[in-house]
Structure formats: C-alpha cells, structure tokens
N, C-alpha and C positions, 0 to 999 in steps of 0.2 A: 504493500499498499503506500502510494506518495505522499510527501507532506501536503499535497493539495487536497488530500483527500482526510488529512486530520487536522482540522483547524485548530487544536486546542496546541499542537505541536508547532505548527507553522508560525501560530501567533506569538507565542512566547521564545521560540527561537530566534525569530525578529526583535522581538522586546529586547531580549539580553544582549544581543547582537549590538542594539542600538545603546544601550547603555554601556557595553564595553566600549565601544565606539567613542562617546564622548569621555569617557572615564579615561581613556589614552590620549584623546586630544586637547582635551580641557583640563584634566586633573593629573597629568603625569602619570597615569597609570596607577594612582595611588588609593583610590578609594575600594572598599572590603565589596565584596559579592553581598547582594540584600536579595528579599524576596520581593520580587516584583510583581505588582497583583493589579486589578482593576475593581474599583468601587463608586458606586453611585450616590457618594454622598453628596448631599444637598449643597449648592450653592460654590463647589468646590472644583477647579479643574483637575487638581492632584494634590496628594500631601505625604509627609514624611511622617513616619510612626516609629520613634526610636525603640529598640530591643520589644518589638511586638511578638516576635517570635522566638521560640525555645526549642530544642531537640527533643524528642518524644522520649529518647533514650539516651542517657548521659548529660553531659553538661554543655552548655554553649547555647548563646544566643545569637539573635541577628534583628535588623530593621527591616522595614517595610517600605515601599514606595509602590503608591498607587495613583494611577490614571482614571479619571473620570471616563467611562466610555460613551455617555451620553452625548461628547461634546467631539468624538471622533471622526464623524463624519460632517459638522458644522464648521469645522475649524481648518485652517490650511495646515497640512503637515509640517511644515516648518513652526508653526506656532504650538501645536502637540509636542513637537522634540524639545522646544524650549521649556514648556512646563515640566518635563522630564528633568532636563538640568537644573531649572530652579531647584526641583526637589533633591537634586544630587548635590546643590550646594547646601543645603541643608545638613544632607550626610556628612560631607565635607567637614562642616562645623563642628557636628555633633563629634567627630572623631580626632579631627586636628585643632579645633578652633575652641572658642567660649561661648557657647549659645546663651540666649537670654532666655530667662524662665518664662511661661505662659504665652509660648508663641511669638514672643516679640521677636521681630526683625531688625536687629541692631546693625551698626556701622560695619563691623568686621563681616558679616554676611553680605551687607551692601557691598562691600570694598570688593569682596571675591566676585562678586556677581557683575560687577563692572568690568573688573580684570578680563572675565571671559566672554563679554562682548553682550551681556545681559543688562539693561538699565532698569534698577529698583525704581519705582514709581507707584506711588498709593493710586493715581488713575490711569495707569497705562500707558500715560502720555507725557512728553517733555513737559519738565516742570513740576512734575509732581514729587509729593516726598520721598525719601530715598529710605526712611525707616519707620517702623511703627508696627503695628499689631496685625494688620491686615496690608497686604504688600503683592503688588504683581508687577510686570516689567514688560519692557519691551526691546523689541533686537534692535542693536545696532548694526545698520548696514555696512557689510565689509568688515566687520570685528570679527574676534575669533569664533565666536559660535555661527556665524553665518556662514564664515568660510568653512568651518569644518563639516556643516549640514551639508552644504554643495558637493562636497568632497566624500561624503556618507555613501558607501556601497547602498545600490536599490535594495538589495536584498534584508535590508536593516529597517525598511519603511513596514509598518504594520499592516500585512495583507487583508486584514478583518477589521471590519468598523461596524459599529452598533446600527442595525437596522430600522431602530425605531428610537430616534434620540430624543430625549424628554428635556424638559425648562424646568431644572430645580427650583426657579424661583415661583412657578406656578403650582409646583407640587407634584408628586411622583406619577409618572403615568401621561403628563399633558404634553401634547406635541408640539414641538417647536414648528410655527408657522412663519415667524417672521425674526429676523435678527437685525441689530444696530450695527452699520459698518460707519466706521470713524477713519478721516483721513488722518496720519500720525503727524502732518505737517501744520495744518490749519484747523484740525478739531471739528471740521465739518461732519455732520452726522446724519445719515439716510438710511431707511428702513428696508428690508427686501428680505425675500425667501433665503432661507439657507442653500449655499453652494454657489452664491453669484459670486462673479469675477468684475468688481467695480473700479473705476478709476476716478481721481478729482483731475478735473481737466485743468483748474487752475494751478495745481501744483506738480501735476504730470506724476503722481504717487496712487499706489494702489491701496484702496480702502481695505482697513482690516475688521474681520467680526469682533464685535466686542462680546464679551460673555459676563 
C-alpha cells in the first residue's frame, strides 16, 4: 500500500519533515523532537504545550506542538508553515531560554522571532506591539523564514486539508463562508470567500487572510 493510500502516514511524514526542515534551517538543528498534533482549539491557529506527553513505560517527557486543522484549507501554506515556526520558537525558548509565566510573549521570544524573519505583532500588521499575552506575527519578505520556505522540498507540504473548515469565533461546526483579507502595507480590508487570491492595486501587494 502506498503512502497516498495511508493518509495518516503521508500527513505526519510531511508534518515531521517540515518540522525537521525548519529546525535545521532556522534553529541550527538544535530543537528536540516533539509530538506533532492537530487540535481544533477555539480561536487558535496553533499552540505549544510543554511536557504534555510522557512515556507509557519508563521515564521521559516531551512537548506538543499542534496546528488547528480548521485553517489548513483557508490559509496560504506559507502562513501555516509560519504558525508552526512560531510555535517552534516557543519550544526553543522553553529549552534554551527563559519563558515568561502565563503564556506571556516576552522580549526574548520576540527577538528570536525577529531574527528568523517572523515579526511579532499583536495585530499581525506592522506597528503592532512586539510583546504581550496574545501575540501573532507577520512574515518578513526576503527574511530567513521566507527564504527557507521557498527552498523547502515540496514533499514537506501537508498533503491533506480539513474538508470542512470551521470558524472558531462562531462555535464548533459553523462553516466559514467569508474571510477578512488585509493588505500588509496599507491595512485595507476586504471580505470574501475562502481561497481567494486578492491584490491591493495601490500597493501591488497580495492581501492576506486574517484569522
């Protein structure tokens, strides 16, 4: 039986390949392996959960990184990959740095994000706060992450997407009929169905879906 006929295997082989690729290209291969998972946690694109798993027999714990499958179909693959790297930065800080308590994103985390080409912003747009309890980011065009993603083997892209994306803001099971698309340069917003490729004619910049 081929990998195409075994969706769990093909999905998680690509998932792990993406994790290992960014570990090598952005973190020097220093990140320890973790449990990669998918979780439909409300209002979250992804999360890092430290020491969430332990061996069934013997000693040993490891961490979890999860992506929300409800957004795999509605977001560009580059944005999904950047969410994985966002959570990998939390992993890096937990292992090698000094994370704040209560999920606060501190300056150490923000500096590391910026160094790998993901700019911290509480709004997801230029000019947002770099630190805080609830943080997102935007991708620096031409930065380390952007270059690494463009060079990443196609086999590391997730081959399966959630067939019925949900809008966590409206509750479990509510279908996504419209998304907000934002120009990263002038912050112009438009609404449209998922999967549209839109461009701001004034800035000559692709609009990005906001989650």
